[in-house]
C-alpha positions, 0 to 999 in steps of 0.5 A: 597335107602338102599344099606346095603346088597350091602355094606356087599358084598364088606365088605366081599371082602376086603382082600387077595384072591387066585383064580384058574381059567380055561379059555375056548377059544372057537374060537381056542378050547384051555383050559388054567388054571391060578393062581391069587393072588389079594388084595382088599382095600377100596378107600378113598373119594379123590380116589373115586372122581378121579374115577368119574372125570376120567369117567366124572361122578363127581357130587355134589349130590353123597355122596362119603362115601356111594359109594362102592369103592376099589383098586384092585391089582392082579398078574396072572400066566398062566400054560404056564408061562404068567404073568399079573399084574394090579392095578386099582380103581373101584367104584360102583354107585347104581342108581336103587333099585328094590328089590331084585336087585340093579343096576347102573354104575361100573366105573374103572380108567383102564379097563381090556381089554382096558387101559382107564377109563371105565363105565360099568353096574352092577346088584347085586341080594341081595338074591343070592349075585351075582354081575353081571358086563357087559362091552362093549369094542371095539370088545367084551362084557364081562359079569363077575359074582361074587357070594359070597358063604360065607365070604371066598369063591366066585365063578367067571364066565366070558363070553366074547362075540364078540361085536354084530353090532347095539345092536343085542343080544349077541350070539358069545362066544369067551371065558368062564372062571370059577374060585374058589376064596378063601380068605386068 
């Protein structure tokens, strides 16, 4: 399986970024803006192995050097003055290539909604350069999209759904976020 186009997406993502986002909280009809500054650095093989170990996915068959893995650190300030900072390690383990789609596991040592290791699903469309990550938390399902427009511009979309019972379809939207991310 060749993941060169997938790796290229992440090569462009490394560096310092600034994001302006708008969040629409549908359950209580509120709109909020935020400003986020974040930095992305590649992980070394030891850190990649730790993310795999934290998520009980360590395997001798995985070639760590070809797995896209990154350290993400961000600081967000909302228009209300609320501040959130977090640092986490992320790793993408491609498992299926059905051109033009690459799919697999998206692993984190700490998740956004729940501060614990988390395994999610990702798909990457090589033609549209859209990375779609779906995470099932205890009470919500978060669907996060990052589309690389060019090496210095990404468009972000986040939709959080109320987690359905018994694997029913996602229907109840709690939050929708839109963002423009520019590389510095």
